[in-house]
N, C-alpha and C positions, 0 to 999 in steps of 0.2 A: 504494500499499500504507500503510495507515495503521499508524503507530507509536505505541503508547500510551506515556503519560508513566511508566509504571513500568518499561517496556523502555528507555526513554530513560535514565532514573536507572541502571537495572542497567548498561546500555553504557557510561555515563560512569564510573560507579565501577571497573568492570571495566578499562576502558581504561587509567584513571589508575593501577590497581593494576599493570597489565601493565608500562606505562612505568617505574614506580618499581621494580618487581622487577627488570625487564630492566637497567635501569642500575646496581641493587645487584649484579646477578650480574656484570655486566660489571667493574664496580669491584672487586668482591671477587676475580674471576678475576685481574684485573691487579695487586691488591696482593699476592695470593697468589704469583704467579709473581715479582714483584718481591723479596718476602720471602724466597721460596725461594731464588732466585738469590744473595740476600746471605748466607743461610745456608750453601749450598754453597761460596760464596766464603770464608766463615769457616772453614768446615772444611779448605779447601784450605790457608789462611794457616797453620792450625794444623800441618796435615801438614808444610808447607815448614819451619815453624820446628822441627820434629823433626830435618829433615836439616841444620839450619844447623851443628850440633856437627860433623857429619862434614866439612863443607865447609870450617870454622875450622881442623880437623884437618889438612886438605890444605894450607892456605895456610900453617900454622905449621910443616909440614916442609919445603915447597917454597920458602916465602918469597915467592910471588907467584902469578898467576893465567897465568904464561906457558903451562904444560902444557895449559890449558883453552881458551886463546885459537885459535879457528880449528879446534878439535876437537869439534864438538858430540856425536860417538859417545861420547867419554868422560864429558862433560857429562850424556849422559842416564843413562849407566851409574852415575855418581855420584849423579844424582837418585834412581834406582830403588833402589840399595843403601843409601843414606842415608836414603831417605823409607820404608824398610821393605817395599819391592815389590822383589822379586827380577828379575832381568833375565830376557828370554825364554827364554834356554837354560837358565837354572835353574828354569822355573816347573814345577810337576808338570802333568802330562798329565791329560785327563780320566779315564783309567783309575785315576787316584791321587786324585781328587777324588771324596768321598762325593756322593751326589746326581745324578750324570749331568753335567748341560752345565755349563761353566765360570761361575763367578760374573761379574756385572758387574765392570768395571774399577773400581778403586778412586780416591779422589781425587788420586793422583799420575799419573794419564793426562794429563799437562801438558806433552808434551814440547815441543808447539808454543807453548805459552803463557808458559813459563818463561825468564826470561834471568838472566845474571849479570853484574853491573855492577860496576866499579871502584870505589874510593873515591871518584873524582872524576866519578862518573856515567857513563863512558864504558861501553858495550856490549862485554863480554869475549867473551861466547858466547851463544847464542839468538837469537830473532827480535826485530828492532827493534820499537819500539811507535809507534803512531799515536795523535796525540791524548793521552787520559788514560793515565798511564802505569800505571795500576792501582795495586796494592797492594805495597809494599817491605817486606822484613824484613832489617835490617842484619845483617852478621856480624862479629862482634867477637873479635879476637884480641888478648891482654893489654891490655886496657881500650881499645883503639882499633878503629875502624871500618875494616875493609880492603875492603868490598866489601857489595853488596846483592844480594839474591835479588828478583826482581820479577815478579810474576804479572800478565799481562794480564787486563783485566776480562772475564767471561764473558758473551756475548751471549745464549746460549741453554743449554737442558740438554742435554748430548751422552750423559751417562751412562744406558745403557737403563734401571736402578732408578730413578734420579732421573724419567726421562721417565714410567715407568709410574706411579710414585707421582703426578705431578703430574697425570696422566691422570685418575686415580682422584679426585683432588681437585676437578679441573674437573667430572667427571662428578656428584659429589655437589653441588656447588654449584647445577647446572643442575636435578637432581632437586629439591633444596630449594626453588629457584625456581618451578618448576612446581606442585609441592605448595601452596607459598604462594599461587600465583595461583588454583589451584582453591578453595583455602579463602577467599580474597578474593571470587572469583565467588560462592560460596555465600553469603558475608555480605551480599554486595551485593544478590542476589536477595531475602533475607530483609528487607533495610533497605528494598529499593525497595516491597515489598509492605506493610511498615509504614508508611511515608510516604505512600503513595497510597490505603490505607485510608480515611481521613477524607476524601480528596478524592472518590473514588468515593461515599461517604456523600453529600457535598454535592451531587454530580453528580445522584445519585438524587433526594435531596429537591427539587433545582431542577426536576427533570422532573416530579416529583408535583406541585408548585405549579403549573407551568405547566398541568398538566392540572385545575387547579381546586380541589386538595385541600390548603386552605390551613391544614389542621390538622396538617401534617405538621412533625415536630420531629426534629432532629438528635442522637443521644446524644453527650453532652460527656465524653470520656475522657481528654482531654489538657489539659494547662495551658500549651501553648505557643502560638505563632501560629496553629497550625491549629486548637486549642481556641478561640482568640479569634475566628477565623473561624467555628466553630460557633456561638459564642455570638450573634455578629452575624446570622448566617444565621436563628437561631430566632428573634431579635428583629424581623427582618425578616417572617418567617412570620407571627408574633402580629400585627404592624402591619397586613400584607396581610388577616388573617382579620378584625381589628377594622374595618378599612376596608369590608370586603365587607358585613359584617353592618350597618355605618352606612349604607352605600349602599343596602342593601335597606330599612332602616327609612326612610331619606330617601325613597326612591322611593314607599314605602307610604304615608309622611305627606303628601307632595306630592298623591298621587292623593285622599287622604282630603280634604286642604284644598281641592282643586278641585272634589271632588266635591259638597261642601255648596252653596256658592254656585250651581252649575250646578243641583244638584237644586232650589233653591228658584227659580231663574230658569224652569226647565220647570215646575216646579208652577204657578207664577204664570201663566205663558203658557198652558198646558192650562186652567188655570180660566176664563180670558179666552176662549180659542177655545171651549169648552164652553158659554160664557154663564153660568158659575155666578158670576163675578164680571165687572163692566164695567171698561172700561179707562178709568179716571178717573184724578184727581190722586193719590190714594192709592196706587193700584197702580203708577202710574208711578214714583213716588217710592221704592216698594219694589223696583221692578225696576233703577232707577238705583243705589240703595244697594248692591245685589248686584253690579251691573256695576262700581262704584267699588271694591267691597271684592275683586272678582276681580283688576281692573286693578292694585291695589296688590299683591296677593299676587304677581303675575307679575312686576310690576317689581321686589319685594323679591328674588324667586328669580333674575331676570337679574343684579341687582346681586351678589348671591353667587356666582354661576357667574362674571362676571366678575372679582370678587377672587380666586376660587380660580385662574383662569388668568392671575393677575396682569398683566393687560392694560389695567386702569384707567386712563384717562389722569388724572395729576395734574399741577396747575399749581403746582409747589412755588415758594412765595414768604416772604417774611419776613413773619410776622403777629403782632400783638400780642393774644395769645390771651386776656387780660383784657378788651380793649374788644370783642372778637368775641363772647365769652360775655356781657358785658353787655348788648350789642346782642340777643342771642338771648332772654336772660330777659326784656328789656323787652317784646319783641314778643309772648313767651308770657304776660306778666303777668296779661291779660285771662281766658285760658284756664284758668290756674291759679286765679284768682279765682272763676270761676264753677264751677269743680270743688269750690270749699270748700277750697282749699288755699293755706296762708299762705306766702308766699315771703320766705326771708331769704337775702342773698347777702353775701358777704366777698370782695371783690375788691381785687388790689393797685391803689394809686394811680399807681405807675410802670409804664412799658410792660414787659410779658413777652413776649419776641420768641422765637417758635419758626419753623422752617423747615416749612411745611405747606401743604397745599392748604384754602384759607378755606373754601370751598363744602362739603368733605368734613367738616371739623371742625364747621362748622353742622348738617349733617345729623346727626352724632354726638350733639351736644348737644339737638337736637331729638327723636331717639330717646329719649335718656335721659328728658327732660321728659316725653314721651309716656308712657313706662312709668309713671312717678310719677302722672300723670292716670289712667291706667288701672286701677292696682292700689290706690292709697292712699285710704283711707275718708275720707269727708267728715264733720266738718271734720278736716282734716291739716294737715301742715306740711312744707316742704322747705326744707332748709338746703345752699346752694351756696357753696364755698370754692374759691379759687384761690390758691396760695401757691409760693414758689420752695424746693425743698430741692436744695441743692447745684447741680448742673447739671441738674436735672430741674424740670418745673412738674409740680405736684400738684393735681390736680382732684378734688372730691369732692361727690358728689349724695347727700345723706342725707335720706330721707323717713321719715313716722311710719307707724304700724301699718296694714295687718297686716305681720308680717314673713315671712320665708321660711324652712323647716325647715333645719336645717344639713344634711341629707343632699341637698338639691337645690342647695345654693348653688353647687357646683363643675358643675352642668349648667344653670345658667341662659343661658350663652352658647352652649348646643347649639342647633341649628337645629331650629325646631318644637318646642321643648321648652316645656310648661307646668307650672307648679306643680301646677295642678289641671287634669288632662286633661280634664275634663267641662265646665270653665268656657265659659260662653256666648261665641261668636266676637264678638258685638257688643262685649263688654267686654273680652275677652282678647286681641284682635288675632289676627295670623297665628302669633306665636311666631319671629318673623324679625328683629324690631327688634334686640335684644342680640347676636345673631349678626352683624348688620351692623355694630353697634358695635365689637365686637372686631376683625372684618376690617379697619376703617378704622384702628384704634389700631395694630394691628400693622404695617399699611402705612406707618404714620408712626413705626415703629421705637420703639412705646411697650408699655407693658402695662396690662391692665385686669383688677380682681379685684372680687369681690363678697363683703360681709359683712354681718352684721345691724347695725344703727344704734343709737345710744344711744336714740332715740326711739320704738324698737319696730318700725321698718320695714327698709327695705333702704339699705344704703351701698354705692355705686358710686364705686370710686376710680380713676381714669386718672392714669397717668404718662407724659408725653411728653418728649423730649431738648430741652434749650435749642437754640438756633438753630446754634451752634458745634458741639455734640453732634451734632446731625442731620446737618450736612454733613459730619462725621467719618465718621458711618456710612453716608452714602450713597456 
């Protein structure tokens, strides 16, 4: 049997309320009984005090308690007479009492609990006491204590009127506890429903997203932890929706990128097969160029997928990034010169050490240089700088015109993105070079950003942590 969370909350709150109210009822009942016994005892003490004057008069006349010693009958008569309660033979019968049945016995129904003690504490008459001697009232004659009237403590109510009153109070206590429990159960049900409402909404939203409805959003009507959870859920749903759209565009772009070289290859092969063209050096070079372009595209896609899965093997070592960058620039100098681009480098003379994979950093630098060669007008310029900023290495590649529109700067590192979507692929590449650069930089715990350079072109800034910072991040 499946128990919902709302039922669990309801049961938990109700059980807690039941335990608290039960303990409260038991403690209240015990406290009432104790307090009521103390009240009755106080009334008994006051009644005995009323009889003290009569007993003092007996002592003043007789000069001692000898007439009462061993004479419980006279002792009982004295108690009744001096306590305001007539002895049995003088009590009015039922026919003399208005209202029918006799009233309950009064406070002086104490024959078996009241004793007379002498001044020295010896029992004159009455039952002996065990343990606690109870409450004692002194008997004074001419300024001196001649004895004590002592009442044994009451263990339970014996008076019918007192018992009836106590039963009514006990019944009221339990009725109040039951009513409070019912109210607590009602409040628990309402509270459980209120607490689980956002949870049910989240569960419904999760099922909707599981079914592929990534536009699902949860209304935020709370400012507590559940409200924060709803905000996080909506953020997750928005991210999933963006990822789905990006994946759809990604697949479409890949298909488009693969379709172009394949279409060229097929067209060339069909032309050769139909005899329109001959398989000569020109056609062979054309076919080889498309194969190379297709191979590079597939390789770039593979690199990106490996980066995404974070399984690319890195050979991390301490690398002098200034020396590595200088070596890459030296190797690319001829290609830059052929493209009409004037290279200026500002590199540190002292070693700048980072913890990195030298091969991946070389790939990063080559991609940035290739981006400059492809898009910078000839004649043009490229300024490459490397400096140390606190615990970071700051690398900048600033080329000349043309620049990049401001609206496109934050999209340059997106996969297959081109500033001009109609640009010829012979000059524009696959649109994956900068995406790979971003993946390499982030794998080294660095950052990469693009802005417009002062020379009218593009400025790509790469920041990598120094060796100590990189080791701490790892």
